[in-house]
C-alpha positions, 0 to 999 in steps of 0.5 A: 808313861808314869810320873812317880810321886814320892809317897812322903810328899803326898802324905804331907799334902794330905795333911795340909802342908803349907809348902808342897815341894815340886816333883821331878818328872821321871821321864820325858817321851823320846823325840826322834831327831833328823839330820836337817840343816839350813844355811843362812848367809853361810851360817849352818843352823840345825833343825833336828825336830823339823819333822814335827812341822808335819801336822798330818803325819802319824809320827807327829800324832803319836808324839802329841799323844805321848806328850799329853800322856806325860803332861796330864799324868803330871797335872792330874796328880796335883792335889788341888787341881780339881778344886781350882777347876770347880771354883773356876766354874763357880765364878764363871757361872753368871749371866754375861751380855753384850751391848745391843746392835740395831739392825732393821726392826731389832736389837741384836745382842749376845747372852751367855747364861753362865757356863754355855760353851758359846754365847747365844745371839738373841734379838728383841724388837725395838718396839718392845717384847721379849727377846728370842733366840736368833742364832745358837752356836752351841748347836753348830757342833756336838762338842761346842767347839765350833764358834760364830766368828762374825756377822754382817747384816744388810743395811735394812737388816733383812739379810745376814751373812755369818761366819762359822769357825770349826774348832775355832779355826781362822779358816771360816765359811759364810752362811747367808740367811734371811733374818725373818725366817732364818732360811738359808739363801744359797750355798755356803761360801768357803775358803775364807780367812780373816774375811770381811763381808760388806753388803750393798743393799740386800741383793749382794755383798763384797767379800774377801776370799782365798782360792784353792789352798796350796799343800795338804794341811789347812793348818800350815798352808800359806794364806796367799793371793787374797782377792775381793769379790762381789757376790749377787744373791741367787747366783753361783760363786763362779759368777762372782765378780772380781773387784780387786786383787791379783797374784802379783801381791801374794802376801797382801791382806785385803778387807772392805766395807761400805760407808753408812750411806753405801755410797763408797766402797772402801778397800784396805790392803796390807802385807802385815798387821800395820801400814795400809793402802787405801782405795775407794770407789764411788758406787753412785757413779756406775762408771766409777773406778777404784781411786787410790787414796793412799798407795803405800803401807808406810802409815796406818789409815782408816776411813770412818765415814763420809760427808757427802762426796768427802771422806773422814779418815783417821791417819797417823801420817805426820801424827803418830798418835792419830788425827782425823782428816777430810779428803776429797777423793778427786784430790787425794794427795796428803797436801790436800788433806784438811785436819778435822781433829788434830793429834793430841798427846794421847793415842786416839781412835775415831768413830761417828754417831748421831751426827757427831764425831767421837774420839776415844783416847788412851791416856796412860792405858785408860779410856777418855772419850771426847765428843765433837760436832761434825766439823771437829768442834769440841763439845764435851768429855764423856763422863765414864763410870771410873778409871778403866776401859770403854769399848766405844763403837759409835752408832748410825747417823740417825740414832740418838744413843750409843751403847758402850761397855765399861770394864776394869780389873775390878769392874765387871763388864757393864753396859751403858747407854749414852745420850748423844744430845744430853751427854749423859750415860745410863746403866743398861745392864750389869752382871750379877756375880759373887764378887766384892771389889772393895776387898781388892786394890788396883794400882798403876805404877811406872818402872824403868826399863834397861834403857831408862824408858818409863814403862807402865804396869798395872798391879792387882791384889787383895787388900792388906797384902804383906810385902814379904817377897813371898806372894805368888805373882802372875806377870802377863805381857804381850808387846807387839803388833801395835796392840793395846793391852787395856784393863779388863775384868776376868772372872777366872782371874778372881780365883788367882786373886782371892787365893792371895795371888798378885796379878801384874800386866806390863804395857810393853813397847811394841804395843800401841799404848803410846802410839806408833812411836811406842810400837816402832820402839819394839819391832825388828832390830828393836825387839829386844826392848820388849823383852827388856821391858818385861824383865824390868817389870819382873825385877820391879816386882821383886825389888818392891817385895811383891814377890821373889824369883821363887814365887814369880810366874810369867804368862803370855800368848801368841806374840806374848808366847814369844815374849815368855820364851825369849825371857825364860831363855835369857833370864832363866833364874829370874822366874819360877814358872813360865807359861808360854801359850801358842807362841812364835818360837822359831823366829827363823821359819815363822814366815813359812807357815800360815799367817806368818808372812804377815808378821814380817813388818814387825819381826823382819825375816831371816831372809832379809839380811845377814844382820836381820838373821843374826838378830832373830837368831840371837833371841829366837826362843827355840835357838837359845835353849842351852844344854845343862841350864836349869829352866823355870818350871814350864808348861807350854800350851798349844792346840792341834788345830792352830792355823795362825801360830802353827803348833810346830813352834811349840812342839819343837820348843818343848822337845828341845827344852826337854832334851837340854833342861837340867834340874828338877823343874818339869818342862811339859807341853799341853796340847789341846784338841779341837781348838785353834789359836786359843780355847775353842769353847768355855769348857776348854778355857776353864780347863786350861786356866785350871791347869795353868794356875795349878801348875804355877802354884804347885811349882812355887810350893804354894798351897792356895787357901782353896786347896785347904778348903777342899782337902 
């Protein structure tokens, strides 16, 4: 399939024209339609591209090939695409380190020399010496697309279970090794998804697993009937002991962990992404039974430590911003809980270390950390390097230091050590890269949404920006599942900023920036609030002359892909470019695939009630594409191995968009191979970012400075 580019346009680009005109795609691939109709509460709903849900069929594979031919044919003809990719490689080529983790006699940490596809796990003796390579995920697959998905060390550090994710899949398998010689101890444990592994001593571990998959596809197969087992080293998996779980609760997700002293086994259970049941077993009692601490999923709870026979639990029961309570498992009812640290105005998460309790508060989407003694008495506020995000994980009870990272939009991720005794932070490791933060500015603004709710947004750009409404602007959002979108550094984002672009991140309802009330204001029958917040963010940027509709791109992934899909179908004239990535686009069928059932507490399902069906259909991106409408220039992105948000969401959305769109803006789909829910390695990440930036600038008619330098 050829894409025709007018010769006059190419001549203008070669001459360095400041405003290249977007090109019309000459022809989209033909997508066959089938006569498939579902009926919901008496309402028929056609689904003519249902056949694209079959990810194993030759017809779907052929469709993917034809779509990619058109998309990459278009992208490769953007004159400055390769210049953007080259610059992305340059800015990402610096050493990146993780905070060290102490296990046994070693500190373990991750390091990427610059452009390695996967970061490498190193270790260094606590007593000193040079670091050595411990695990190199770049050796897991020839193309570097298999990643290390998790690590769980035994308490003494002598054994390790690590998870491998082929093509970045959510489905993983666990390999168990001795850390002294790295020799594998037994057969691989398979069929793990969203798995937790918790060692008891070094003789065995608890793990969550699914049984045999139903259906022929690992991508679309529902993850059901997860159970918790105990595995003893040296025994076959058939001998593993079932600890918790049954087939009566197929949608329930499980996880487990042990308190630091290994006295208590903690089990969490949920049907969604929030609201947990909590169970514990006292392992000091050979006859100890599993005790129910919380038997419903109405609130969020997490055991963070124990104090002898008592348990410290974070909860948002009667405290939407979280509090810390002490529980006696023998008297677990809420009326017996004792407050250790009360709820404050800002959302808190709690951790322990060195005999202290730490509260990490999100204050207007910025980190603030307080230190308390073991009884909850306030001791000090931790002095952070600036305004931004601290990733604070706590430490073990006998340690004297905590290692944490700090980052912001203009602050590359830096590692600090914190002395628990003195309260002082010291620089541990900082990156070296070609970036001068003094050339840029970051601000946080608050704007008003449709229902008068005050919503925060960060805006980043070069200093001296001319507020003329003509700045290429990338607006990002998520707004779901109680997730908090915090300021963080991205080397790739520098390419957008250094070429005069504006980056904005709106902290929408549905997220967790202001606790459970903020979250609940954007779920189920209130989901439209999230879209209204995002649309209002765009209108604010336009009203304040940062940009205009001709220079505004919107971007989001997963639930954020749903956000972009809903907003571009509700207000197509407001945006020039739409970049929905791995999005949930079919809100009537999302719960029928893979991890979809777990999203029902946030979204509701079309099977719940006629009212819920009508509400979902009212904003479902797939079902709100209208014939004859000119939609923004759209680059839908997904991956052929995405087993979280199945690619059929994006396939059907793109096919419907191509069928109905009227206008010169291209509406394309870019389908990554050997990747899952996002890029499976750095190379693919850079290529995808280059294509998104090139597509956005090109369709805005903007020739970025980097293009003029390279042309």
